[in-house]
C-alpha positions as CSV (number, residue, x, y, z in Angstrom):
1,X,35.2,-10.1,-27.7
2,X,35.1,-6.8,-25.6
3,X,38.4,-5.4,-25.4
4,X,40.4,-4.1,-22.1
5,X,39.8,-0.6,-23.4
6,X,36.1,-1.0,-23.8
7,X,35.8,-2.7,-20.4
8,X,37.7,0.5,-18.9
9,X,35.4,3.1,-20.8
10,X,32.4,1.2,-19.4
11,X,33.5,1.2,-16.0
12,X,34.5,5.1,-15.9
13,X,31.0,5.6,-17.6
14,X,29.4,3.6,-14.8
15,X,30.9,6.0,-12.1
16,X,28.8,8.9,-13.6
17,X,25.6,7.1,-13.6
18,X,22.6,8.9,-12.8
19,X,20.5,6.0,-10.9
20,X,19.3,6.5,-7.3
21,X,21.8,7.0,-4.6
22,X,19.5,7.8,-1.5
23,X,17.5,4.8,0.1
24,X,14.3,6.5,-0.5
25,X,15.4,6.6,-4.3
26,X,16.4,3.3,-4.3
27,X,12.9,2.1,-2.8
28,X,11.4,4.1,-5.2
29,X,12.9,2.4,-8.5
30,X,12.6,-0.9,-6.9
31,X,8.8,-1.1,-7.7
32,X,9.5,0.2,-11.5
33,X,8.7,-3.6,-12.4
34,X,5.8,-4.0,-10.4
35,X,2.9,-4.5,-12.7
36,X,-0.1,-5.7,-10.9
37,X,1.5,-7.4,-7.6
38,X,-0.7,-10.7,-7.7
39,X,3.0,-12.7,-8.0
40,X,5.0,-10.4,-5.6
41,X,7.1,-11.7,-3.1
42,X,6.1,-8.7,-1.0
43,X,2.9,-9.2,1.0
44,X,2.1,-5.7,1.1
45,X,2.6,-3.3,-2.1
46,X,2.7,0.4,-2.9
47,X,-0.9,1.7,-2.1
48,X,-1.9,-0.7,0.5
49,X,-1.9,-1.1,4.1
50,X,0.2,-3.4,6.4
51,X,-2.3,-2.5,9.2
52,X,-5.0,-4.0,7.2
53,X,-3.1,-7.2,6.2
54,X,-2.3,-7.6,10.1
55,X,-5.9,-7.2,11.1
56,X,-6.9,-9.7,8.5
57,X,-4.1,-12.1,9.8
58,X,-5.6,-12.0,13.3
59,X,-9.3,-12.4,12.3
60,X,-8.7,-15.3,10.1
61,X,-6.1,-16.9,12.9
62,X,-9.1,-16.4,15.6
63,X,-11.6,-17.7,13.4
64,X,-9.7,-21.1,12.0
65,X,-7.7,-21.7,15.4
66,X,-4.6,-23.2,14.2
67,X,-2.7,-25.6,16.6
68,X,0.8,-26.3,15.7
69,X,3.4,-25.1,13.4
70,X,1.8,-27.0,10.0
71,X,-1.7,-25.6,11.0
72,X,-0.2,-22.3,11.6
73,X,1.7,-22.3,8.1
74,X,-1.7,-23.3,6.5
75,X,-3.5,-20.2,8.0
76,X,-0.6,-18.1,6.9
77,X,-1.0,-19.2,3.4
78,X,-4.9,-18.6,3.8
79,X,-4.2,-15.0,4.8
80,X,-1.7,-14.4,2.2
81,X,-4.0,-15.6,-0.7
82,X,-7.0,-13.9,0.7
83,X,-4.8,-10.6,0.7
84,X,-3.8,-11.1,-3.1
85,X,-7.5,-12.1,-3.9
86,X,-8.6,-8.8,-2.5
87,X,-5.8,-7.2,-4.6
88,X,-7.1,-8.8,-7.8
89,X,-10.5,-7.6,-7.1
90,X,-9.1,-4.1,-6.3
91,X,-7.0,-4.4,-9.7
92,X,-10.5,-5.6,-11.7
93,X,-12.2,-2.3,-10.3
94,X,-9.3,-0.1,-11.5
95,X,-9.3,-1.8,-14.8
96,X,-13.0,-0.8,-15.4
97,X,-12.5,2.7,-13.8
98,X,-9.8,3.3,-16.0
99,X,-11.8,2.3,-19.1
100,X,-14.4,4.6,-18.1
101,X,-11.6,7.4,-17.9
102,X,-10.7,7.6,-14.4
103,X,-7.3,6.4,-15.0
104,X,-5.8,8.3,-11.5
105,X,-6.5,5.1,-9.6
106,X,-5.0,2.6,-12.1
107,X,-1.7,0.5,-11.9
108,X,-0.2,1.8,-15.2
109,X,1.6,-1.5,-16.4
110,X,-1.8,-3.3,-17.2
111,X,-2.8,-0.2,-19.3
112,X,-0.7,-1.3,-22.5
113,X,-2.6,-4.4,-23.0
114,X,-5.7,-4.7,-24.4
115,X,-9.0,-4.8,-22.8
116,X,-9.5,-8.7,-23.4
117,X,-6.1,-9.6,-22.4
118,X,-6.1,-7.8,-19.2
119,X,-9.1,-9.5,-18.2
120,X,-8.1,-12.9,-19.1
121,X,-4.9,-12.6,-17.2
122,X,-6.5,-11.2,-14.4
123,X,-9.0,-14.0,-14.5
124,X,-6.2,-16.7,-14.5
125,X,-4.6,-15.2,-11.5
126,X,-7.5,-15.0,-9.6
127,X,-8.8,-18.7,-10.4
128,X,-5.2,-19.9,-9.3
129,X,-5.3,-17.7,-6.1
130,X,-8.9,-19.3,-5.4
131,X,-7.5,-22.9,-6.1
132,X,-4.7,-22.1,-3.8
133,X,-7.0,-20.8,-0.9
134,X,-9.3,-23.5,-0.9
135,X,-6.6,-26.2,-1.2
136,X,-4.9,-24.6,2.0
137,X,-8.4,-24.5,3.8
138,X,-9.3,-28.0,2.7
139,X,-6.1,-29.3,4.2
140,X,-6.3,-27.0,7.4
141,X,-10.0,-28.6,8.0
142,X,-8.6,-32.0,7.3
143,X,-5.9,-31.7,9.7
144,X,-7.9,-30.1,12.5
145,X,-10.7,-33.0,12.1
146,X,-7.7,-35.7,12.1
147,X,-6.6,-33.5,15.2
148,X,-10.0,-34.0,17.0
149,X,-10.2,-37.7,16.4
150,X,-12.7,-37.5,13.6
151,X,-12.3,-39.9,10.8
152,X,-10.6,-38.5,8.0
153,X,-10.8,-40.2,4.6
154,X,-7.9,-39.7,2.3
155,X,-7.8,-37.5,-0.8
156,X,-9.8,-38.8,-3.5
157,X,-7.5,-39.5,-6.8
158,X,-9.3,-39.8,-10.3
159,X,-7.8,-41.8,-12.9
160,X,-9.2,-41.4,-16.3
161,X,-8.3,-43.0,-19.6
162,X,-9.6,-41.4,-22.6
163,X,-10.1,-43.4,-25.7
164,X,-9.3,-41.3,-28.9
165,X,-10.3,-43.8,-31.4
166,X,-14.0,-43.5,-31.5
167,X,-16.0,-43.6,-34.5
168,X,-16.1,-39.9,-34.9
169,X,-12.4,-39.9,-34.3
170,X,-11.8,-42.5,-37.0
171,X,-14.1,-40.8,-39.7
172,X,-12.2,-37.4,-38.9
173,X,-8.8,-39.4,-39.6
174,X,-10.0,-40.9,-42.8
């Protein structure tokens, strides 16, 4: 258990902390934990252009023509996921550039993992983002078709039963 004396000593030591005090310094250290940004809550991370994201959003909104709040929400999801997929491609490029010796254009946090692990992680994130993108796109298309009076069938659900007691399985168990 911490004594009162230790607590007071900790408080005195904390007053002489060398952490950032300015808004700019705090903004810089806020990025210390960013490894690749694929899971970032922020839409734009260091090295990206907010103007490019806004332009992408305008183009996709124009092309997908959302009507109503729900369709707009889905288009925003598509924009965000598309932006993150571009980030994944950029990361992959940086990863290969680094492996060739050009470490100047590389996000450092991926550098400590082995090549195989880096590519597997990046691939998993990319697949998750792609699934999210296509789910949102298909739902948007379904809503738009329904709004235009076109017949829309419900999503298909597949129920599988796997029998693990086949001949091969029982021989392996014996």
